[in-house]
C-alpha positions as CSV (number, residue, x, y, z in Angstrom):
1,M,131.3,93.9,172.8
2,K,130.1,92.4,169.4
3,I,128.1,95.5,168.7
4,R,131.2,97.8,169.4
5,K,133.3,95.7,166.9
6,I,130.6,96.0,164.2
7,A,130.6,99.8,164.6
8,T,134.4,99.9,164.3
9,L,134.2,97.7,161.2
10,L,131.5,99.9,159.5
11,G,133.6,103.0,160.3
12,S,136.5,101.7,158.4
13,L,134.6,101.3,155.1
14,S,135.7,103.7,152.4
15,L,133.5,106.5,151.2
16,A,133.3,105.0,147.7
17,L,132.0,101.7,149.1
18,L,129.4,103.6,151.1
19,V,128.2,105.5,148.1
20,A,127.9,102.3,146.0
21,V,126.0,100.5,148.8
22,F,123.7,103.5,149.2
23,F,122.7,103.4,145.5
24,L,122.3,99.6,145.6
25,G,120.1,100.0,148.6
26,A,118.1,102.7,146.9
27,I,117.5,100.5,143.9
28,A,116.5,97.5,146.1
29,N,114.2,99.8,148.2
30,A,112.5,100.9,145.0
31,N,111.2,97.4,144.6
32,P,110.6,96.0,148.2
33,A,110.1,92.3,148.7
34,T,107.3,90.6,150.5
35,I,107.0,89.1,154.0
36,T,104.9,86.0,153.7
37,V,103.1,84.3,156.5
38,G,102.4,80.6,155.9
39,D,99.0,78.9,156.3
40,G,98.3,76.5,159.2
41,F,95.8,73.8,160.1
42,I,95.0,72.3,163.6
43,A,92.7,69.4,163.4
44,D,91.9,69.0,167.2
45,L,91.2,71.7,169.7
46,G,94.1,72.1,172.1
47,S,96.7,70.9,169.5
48,T,99.3,73.1,167.9
49,T,100.8,73.7,164.5
50,T,103.8,75.8,163.3
51,V,103.6,78.7,160.9
52,N,106.7,80.1,159.1
53,I,107.4,83.8,158.5
54,T,109.6,84.4,155.4
55,L,111.1,87.4,153.7
56,E,111.0,86.8,149.9
57,E,114.3,88.4,149.1
58,A,117.0,90.7,150.4
59,P,118.9,92.4,147.6
60,N,121.2,94.3,149.9
61,G,121.2,91.7,152.8
62,L,119.3,92.0,156.0
63,S,120.7,93.6,159.2
64,G,117.6,93.1,161.3
65,Y,113.9,93.6,161.8
66,N,111.2,94.5,164.3
67,I,107.7,93.2,163.5
68,T,104.4,92.6,165.3
69,V,102.5,89.3,164.7
70,S,98.8,89.2,165.5
71,L,95.7,86.9,165.1
72,S,92.6,88.5,163.6
73,D,90.3,86.5,165.9
74,P,91.9,85.8,169.3
75,S,89.0,83.4,170.1
76,I,90.2,80.9,167.5
77,A,93.8,80.4,168.6
78,E,96.8,81.7,170.6
79,I,100.5,82.1,169.7
80,M,102.4,79.9,172.2
81,A,106.1,80.4,171.1
82,V,108.4,81.7,168.5
83,Q,111.6,80.1,167.2
84,F,114.2,82.5,165.7
85,P,116.4,81.4,162.8
86,S,120.1,80.6,163.3
87,W,121.3,83.8,161.7
88,A,119.4,85.9,164.4
89,T,122.2,85.8,167.0
90,M,120.6,88.7,168.8
91,N,116.9,88.5,169.2
92,D,114.0,89.3,171.5
93,N,110.2,89.1,171.7
94,S,107.3,90.2,174.0
95,T,105.6,87.8,176.4
96,L,104.0,84.6,175.0
97,P,101.5,83.0,174.9
98,A,99.6,85.9,173.4
99,D,97.3,86.7,170.4
100,S,99.7,89.5,169.5
101,F,103.4,90.0,170.2
102,W,106.4,91.8,168.9
103,M,109.6,90.1,167.8
104,K,112.9,91.5,166.6
105,A,116.3,90.1,165.6
106,V,119.7,91.3,164.3
107,D,122.1,89.5,161.9
108,L,125.4,90.2,163.7
109,N,127.5,88.0,161.6
110,H,126.2,89.0,158.1
111,Q,124.8,85.5,157.5
112,V,122.0,87.0,155.3
113,E,124.0,88.1,152.3
114,S,123.0,90.5,149.5
115,G,120.7,88.7,147.0
116,A,119.5,86.1,149.6
117,T,116.0,84.8,149.0
118,N,113.4,83.1,151.1
119,I,114.9,84.3,154.4
120,D,113.5,82.7,157.5
121,L,112.4,85.4,160.0
122,G,111.0,83.0,162.5
123,T,108.6,80.0,163.2
124,L,105.4,80.4,165.3
125,T,103.9,77.7,167.4
126,I,100.1,78.3,167.5
127,R,97.5,76.4,169.6
128,G,93.9,75.9,168.4
129,D,91.2,77.0,170.9
130,A,88.0,77.0,168.9
131,K,86.8,75.8,165.5
132,G,87.0,78.4,162.8
133,E,89.6,80.3,160.8
134,C,91.5,83.6,161.3
135,E,94.3,85.6,159.7
136,V,97.9,85.6,160.9
137,N,99.2,89.0,160.1
138,V,102.4,91.0,160.4
139,T,102.8,94.7,161.1
140,I,106.3,96.1,160.2
141,S,107.9,98.4,162.7
142,R,111.3,98.4,160.9
143,V,113.3,96.3,158.5
144,D,116.8,97.4,157.6
145,D,119.3,96.0,155.0
146,D,123.0,95.7,155.5
147,N,123.5,99.4,154.5
148,G,121.3,100.5,157.4
149,T,118.6,101.5,154.9
150,A,115.0,100.9,155.9
151,I,113.0,98.8,153.5
152,S,109.3,98.4,153.4
153,P,108.3,95.0,152.3
154,S,104.6,94.2,151.5
155,V,102.9,91.6,153.7
156,S,101.0,88.5,152.6
157,P,99.1,87.3,155.7
158,G,98.6,83.6,156.4
159,T,95.3,81.7,157.1
160,L,94.9,79.5,160.2
161,R,92.2,76.9,160.2
162,V,91.2,75.1,163.5
163,G,89.1,72.0,163.7
164,Q,87.5,69.8,161.0
165,Y,84.0,68.9,159.9
166,T,82.3,66.1,158.1
167,L,80.7,66.7,154.6
168,T,78.1,64.0,153.9
169,M,77.2,63.5,150.2
170,A,73.8,61.9,149.3
171,V,71.5,61.5,146.3
172,S,67.8,61.5,145.5
173,G,67.1,59.6,142.3
174,N,69.6,57.9,140.0
175,G,73.0,59.4,139.8
176,T,76.4,59.8,141.5
177,T,78.3,62.5,143.2
178,T,81.9,63.8,143.5
179,P,83.0,63.4,146.3
180,T,81.3,60.0,146.5
181,I,78.2,59.3,148.5
182,G,79.0,59.1,152.2
183,G,81.0,61.1,154.8
184,H,84.2,63.1,154.1
185,T,86.3,65.0,156.7
186,Y,87.8,68.4,155.9
187,A,89.6,71.2,157.7
188,T,87.5,74.1,158.9
189,G,86.7,76.6,156.0
190,T,87.8,74.2,153.2
191,V,86.0,75.0,149.9
192,V,85.1,71.6,148.4
193,D,84.2,71.3,144.7
194,I,81.2,69.0,144.3
195,T,79.6,67.5,141.1
196,A,76.4,65.7,140.5
197,T,76.3,63.2,137.5
198,P,73.0,61.7,136.5
199,D,72.5,58.2,135.2
200,T,71.4,57.7,131.5
201,Y,67.9,59.1,131.0
202,W,68.0,60.9,134.3
203,Y,68.9,64.6,134.7
204,F,70.2,66.7,137.5
205,V,67.5,68.8,139.2
206,N,69.2,70.7,142.1
207,W,71.1,70.4,145.3
208,T,69.6,70.6,148.7
209,G,71.7,71.7,151.5
210,D,74.2,74.6,152.0
211,V,75.9,74.8,148.5
212,A,77.2,77.9,146.6
213,N,74.6,77.5,143.7
214,N,72.0,74.8,144.1
215,T,71.0,74.8,140.4
216,L,74.4,74.0,139.1
217,A,75.6,70.3,138.8
218,S,79.1,71.5,139.5
219,T,79.4,73.9,142.4
220,S,81.1,74.1,145.8
221,V,80.5,73.7,149.6
222,T,82.3,75.7,152.3
223,V,83.0,73.2,155.1
224,D,82.6,75.4,158.2
225,A,80.2,73.0,160.0
226,N,79.1,69.4,159.7
227,K,77.0,69.4,156.5
228,T,74.9,67.1,154.4
229,V,74.2,67.9,150.7
230,T,71.9,65.9,148.4
231,A,72.0,65.8,144.6
232,N,68.5,65.5,143.3
233,F,67.9,63.7,140.0
234,A,64.7,63.2,138.0
235,Q,63.9,60.9,135.1
236,V,64.4,62.4,131.6
237,N,61.3,64.1,130.1
238,Y,63.0,66.2,127.5
239,T,62.3,69.8,127.2
240,L,61.7,71.6,123.9
241,T,62.3,75.3,124.2
242,M,60.8,77.4,121.4
243,A,62.1,80.9,120.7
244,V,62.0,83.4,117.9
245,N,64.5,85.9,116.5
246,G,62.6,88.6,114.8
247,N,58.9,89.1,114.5
248,G,56.7,86.0,114.3
249,N,55.5,83.1,116.4
250,T,55.7,79.4,116.6
251,T,53.7,76.2,117.1
252,P,54.2,74.9,119.8
253,A,54.2,78.4,121.3
254,I,57.2,80.3,122.4
255,G,58.5,78.8,125.7
256,D,59.2,75.4,127.3
257,H,57.4,72.2,126.5
258,S,58.0,68.7,127.9
259,Y,57.9,65.6,125.8
260,A,58.8,62.0,126.3
261,N,62.0,60.7,124.7
262,G,61.6,59.8,121.0
263,T,58.4,62.0,120.4
264,V,58.3,63.4,116.9
265,M,56.8,66.9,117.1
266,D,55.3,69.0,114.4
267,I,56.7,72.5,114.5
268,T,55.6,75.6,112.5
269,A,57.1,79.1,112.2
270,T,54.6,81.9,111.2
271,P,56.1,85.3,110.3
272,D,54.3,88.6,111.1
273,T,53.2,90.9,108.3
274,Y,56.1,92.3,106.4
275,W,58.4,89.6,107.8
276,H,59.4,86.3,106.3
277,F,60.8,83.0,107.7
278,V,64.5,82.4,107.3
279,N,65.4,79.1,109.0
280,W,65.6,77.1,112.3
281,T,68.7,77.4,114.4
282,G,69.8,76.0,117.7
283,N,69.7,72.2,118.5
284,V,68.6,71.4,115.0
285,S,70.2,67.9,114.4
286,T,66.9,66.1,114.6
287,I,64.8,68.7,112.7
288,G,63.5,67.4,109.4
289,N,64.2,70.5,107.3
290,V,65.8,73.5,108.9
291,N,64.8,75.7,105.9
292,S,61.1,74.9,106.0
293,S,58.7,76.9,108.2
294,T,56.6,73.7,108.7
295,T,58.7,70.6,109.7
296,T,59.2,68.1,112.6
297,I,61.7,67.5,115.4
298,N,62.5,64.2,117.1
299,M,62.8,64.6,120.8
300,A,66.0,62.7,121.6
301,G,67.3,65.3,124.1
302,N,66.7,68.7,125.6
303,Y,66.5,71.1,122.7
304,S,66.3,74.8,122.3
305,I,65.4,75.9,118.8
306,V,64.9,79.3,117.3
307,A,62.6,80.3,114.4
308,N,64.5,83.1,112.6
309,F,62.5,85.8,110.9
310,A,63.8,88.7,108.8
311,I,62.0,91.9,108.0
312,D,61.0,92.2,104.3
313,R,63.6,94.4,102.4
314,Y,62.9,96.6,99.4
315,D,65.1,98.1,96.7
316,L,65.3,101.9,96.3
317,N,66.7,102.8,92.8
318,I,67.9,106.4,92.7
319,T,68.8,108.4,89.6
320,S,69.0,112.1,88.7
321,S,68.6,114.4,85.7
322,D,71.5,116.5,84.3
323,G,72.5,119.4,86.6
324,G,73.0,117.6,89.9
325,N,73.1,114.4,91.8
326,V,71.7,112.7,94.9
327,S,74.4,113.0,97.5
328,T,72.4,111.1,100.2
329,P,72.3,108.1,100.1
330,G,73.8,108.3,96.7
331,E,72.7,107.1,93.3
332,G,72.2,103.5,92.3
333,T,70.2,100.7,94.0
334,Y,70.0,100.4,97.8
335,T,68.2,97.9,99.9
336,Y,66.3,98.8,103.1
337,N,64.1,97.2,105.7
338,Y,60.3,97.6,105.5
339,S,59.2,100.9,106.9
340,E,62.7,102.2,107.2
341,V,62.8,106.0,106.7
342,V,65.6,106.9,104.3
343,D,67.0,110.4,104.1
344,L,67.2,111.9,100.7
345,V,69.4,114.9,99.7
346,A,69.5,116.2,96.1
347,T,72.5,118.5,95.4
348,P,72.4,120.7,92.3
349,D,75.5,121.5,90.3
350,A,76.7,125.0,90.1
351,N,74.2,127.3,88.4
352,Y,71.5,124.6,88.6
353,H,68.6,124.2,91.0
354,F,66.5,121.3,92.3
355,V,63.1,121.0,90.8
356,N,61.4,118.0,92.3
357,W,61.3,114.2,92.8
358,T,59.5,112.0,90.3
359,G,58.9,108.3,90.0
360,D,57.5,106.3,92.9
361,T,57.0,109.3,95.1
362,G,54.0,108.2,97.2
363,T,55.9,107.9,100.4
364,I,58.4,110.8,99.9
365,G,57.9,113.4,102.6
366,N,58.0,116.4,100.3
367,V,58.5,115.9,96.5
368,S,59.4,119.6,96.1
369,A,62.2,119.7,98.8
370,A,65.8,118.8,97.9
371,T,66.2,117.5,101.5
372,T,63.4,115.1,102.4
373,N,62.9,111.4,103.1
374,I,61.2,108.3,101.8
375,T,59.5,105.5,103.8
376,M,60.3,102.1,102.3
377,T,57.1,100.1,102.1
378,G,57.9,98.6,98.6
379,N,60.4,98.6,95.8
380,Y,60.8,102.2,94.5
381,S,62.5,104.0,91.7
382,I,62.8,107.8,92.0
383,V,64.5,110.6,90.0
384,A,65.8,113.9,91.3
385,N,65.1,116.5,88.7
386,F,67.3,119.6,88.2
387,A,67.0,122.7,85.9
388,I,69.5,125.2,84.9
389,D,69.2,128.6,86.7
390,R,67.4,131.3,84.8
391,Y,68.0,135.0,85.1
392,D,66.0,138.1,84.1
393,L,67.4,140.7,81.7
394,N,65.7,144.1,82.0
395,I,66.4,146.3,79.0
396,T,65.6,150.0,78.6
397,S,66.9,152.9,76.5
398,S,67.4,156.7,76.7
399,D,65.7,159.1,74.4
400,G,66.9,159.0,70.9
401,G,66.7,155.3,70.1
402,N,65.6,151.9,71.1
403,V,66.9,148.3,71.6
404,S,65.6,146.5,68.6
405,T,67.1,143.1,69.6
406,P,65.8,141.4,71.7
407,G,63.6,144.4,72.4
408,E,62.9,146.4,75.5
409,G,61.3,145.0,78.7
410,T,62.2,142.0,80.8
411,Y,63.3,138.7,79.3
412,T,64.4,135.4,81.0
413,Y,67.3,133.3,79.9
414,N,69.3,130.3,81.0
415,Y,72.5,130.7,83.0
416,S,75.4,131.5,80.7
417,E,73.2,132.0,77.7
418,V,74.6,134.6,75.3
419,V,72.0,137.2,74.3
420,N,72.5,139.4,71.2
421,L,71.9,143.1,71.7
422,V,71.2,145.7,69.0
423,A,70.6,149.3,69.9
424,T,69.0,151.4,67.0
425,P,69.3,155.2,67.2
426,D,66.5,157.5,66.0
427,A,67.1,160.0,63.2
428,N,69.7,162.7,64.1
429,Y,70.8,160.5,67.1
430,H,73.6,158.1,67.6
431,F,74.3,155.3,70.0
432,V,76.6,156.2,72.9
433,N,77.0,153.1,75.1
434,W,75.4,150.5,77.4
435,T,75.2,151.2,81.1
436,G,73.9,149.3,84.1
437,D,74.9,145.7,84.8
438,V,77.4,145.7,82.0
439,G,80.0,143.3,83.5
440,T,79.3,140.5,81.0
441,I,78.5,142.8,77.9
442,A,81.1,142.0,75.3
443,D,81.5,145.7,74.2
444,V,79.7,148.4,76.1
445,N,80.5,151.0,73.3
446,S,79.1,149.0,70.5
447,S,75.4,149.2,69.5
448,T,75.6,145.6,68.3
449,T,77.1,143.3,70.9
450,N,75.9,140.6,73.4
451,V,75.5,139.9,77.1
452,T,76.3,136.6,78.9
453,M,73.5,135.8,81.4
454,D,75.3,134.9,84.7
455,G,72.8,136.7,86.9
456,N,69.8,139.1,86.9
457,Y,70.8,142.2,84.9
458,S,69.3,145.6,84.1
459,I,71.0,147.5,81.2
460,T,70.2,150.7,79.3
461,A,71.1,151.7,75.8
462,N,72.1,155.3,75.7
463,F,71.7,157.7,72.7
464,E,72.4,161.3,72.0
465,L,71.8,163.8,69.2
466,A,74.1,163.3,66.2
467,I,76.1,166.5,65.6
468,I,78.4,166.2,62.5
469,P,81.0,168.6,61.1
470,L,79.7,171.2,58.6
471,P,81.0,170.9,55.0
472,G,84.6,171.8,54.8
473,Q,85.1,171.6,58.6
474,T,87.1,169.0,60.5
475,N,85.4,169.3,63.9
476,P,81.7,169.1,64.6
477,P,79.9,172.1,66.3
478,T,80.1,172.2,70.1
479,D,77.9,173.3,72.9
480,R,80.3,175.6,74.8
481,D,78.1,176.3,77.8
482,G,76.0,173.1,78.0
483,D,72.7,174.8,77.3
484,G,71.9,172.5,74.4
485,L,72.6,175.1,71.7
486,Y,75.7,174.5,69.6
487,E,77.0,178.0,68.9
488,D,80.6,176.9,68.0
489,F,79.9,176.0,64.4
490,N,83.5,175.4,63.4
491,G,84.3,173.3,66.5
492,N,87.3,175.4,67.6
493,G,85.9,175.8,71.1
494,D,85.0,179.5,70.7
495,L,82.2,181.6,69.5
496,D,83.5,183.9,66.7
497,F,82.4,185.6,63.5
498,S,83.4,182.7,61.4
499,D,80.7,180.7,63.2
500,I,78.1,183.2,62.0
501,V,79.5,183.0,58.4
502,L,79.2,179.2,58.5
503,F,75.7,179.4,59.9
504,F,74.6,181.8,57.1
505,H,76.1,179.7,54.3
506,Y,75.0,176.3,55.5
507,K,71.7,177.1,57.0
508,E,69.8,174.9,54.6
509,W,72.4,172.1,54.9
510,I,72.0,172.3,58.7
511,V,68.2,172.0,58.4
512,K,68.7,168.8,56.5
513,N,71.6,167.2,58.3
514,E,71.7,168.4,61.9
515,P,69.2,168.1,64.8
516,I,67.1,171.3,64.6
517,P,66.8,171.9,68.4
518,C,70.6,172.2,68.6
519,F,70.6,175.3,66.3
520,D,67.2,176.9,67.1
521,F,68.7,179.8,68.9
522,N,65.4,181.8,69.1
523,G,63.4,178.8,70.1
524,N,60.7,179.0,67.5
525,G,61.0,175.3,66.5
526,R,62.7,175.9,63.2
527,I,66.0,177.1,61.8
528,D,65.8,180.4,59.9
529,F,67.6,183.7,59.5
530,A,66.3,184.9,62.8
531,D,68.5,182.2,64.4
532,I,71.6,183.7,62.5
533,V,70.7,187.2,63.9
534,K,70.3,185.7,67.4
535,L,73.8,184.1,67.1
536,F,75.2,187.5,66.0
537,E,73.7,189.1,69.0
538,M,75.5,186.6,71.3
539,I,79.0,187.8,70.2
């Protein structure tokens, strides 16, 4: 009857309310709460204890649940009964006693409201059957909020401890314990912190018995049986622990040494070759002089001291000549450990080149290599040397002249050096131009010019025969057909009778002022009347 009324009530809710509830439920379900099972303890076998099952929060209320409760070790205990909370007006569970059972309940009257926290889901009565401990766990079949939306809480199991044992504390030597010497009763599985405290001039040695760490004065014991643990103490005979940092040794030797309280011990630190003593560190309050390699220590306690050594360090001073720099490690003074291998890179400026390393070069890998290294076995000063790039200028000339400055052949000059050039023609020849690598020649058409040495260059001074206008003529004679004979005496571009007339009248002038091969038409090596006749025959 009650269920039918609830269904009628839900059916009357408006669509808007259902949508709002849906979204609220979705938000709550995105962050499910936790079902927590409480811990329990049963001192005597056959006795019982109660364990609560709680839902941490219900953002949208709780309409009901169906869960299974189980014990991880049925031999330890048994679930005898379950008490449902008052809000669970409709409830049921499987048969008890049992080591696993299901239980379910419904909140018919909406007593678990939205936003409720720490909701009681039920109280278990559990009987202890054997000493030990086990887990009380919950498996969720279904948990719904007031909107009918299933939620998935996480589960935090509980721990059930059954029975109790006696922990007996004892000592050997002079000292005390926590808990105090004697017997102490604890629930099964209890982890008990224990501490051993020695008397003055006594020290803790170890624990005997079943403890977590028998070498620590403060440790723990798990009471899962009747146990006896003993704190063992011994009289103080202080330990001096010698150690080193770096390369060297000590007197007394490295390691542990035992001395009576108040003993004044001589201590010495001896560095290895290429190492030096720095100081003593550690428990140095009773050391005579921490900065002296030979001193004393008063044994008023357990001390650990360290003789600190440092490797010898040397300065490397690096410079460079003009024309470059040392890019690795740089220029200046740098300090390095003995035998450290230091990379060296010398970087020339543009149009310069590396020559060599000079100075303290005995441990440089390759003094002729720009990229090399140096092994630091002393204080060194080194120099990276650079020189300007030098280029070859190869000079030649054609027939009819020569290069008088600087001459002909191959000459070597510094980068960007400006070299003067003078081309001198032979008689009846004139300078034409410079050819070859002429990109940096100031004027390729001038016989007197210069070249800037930016690379290796080959240049040629070119000359040709000097043909000049005959007296009274404007244009010089021309070679119309390219055969080397200049038949056009008036320079009008044609062979005509006026050319013969000019040849006849100025034959002697031509012999003195023009190159003879250009007007030797009969090829006899001279200019004479026969050449005039030969020219006449050519018309």
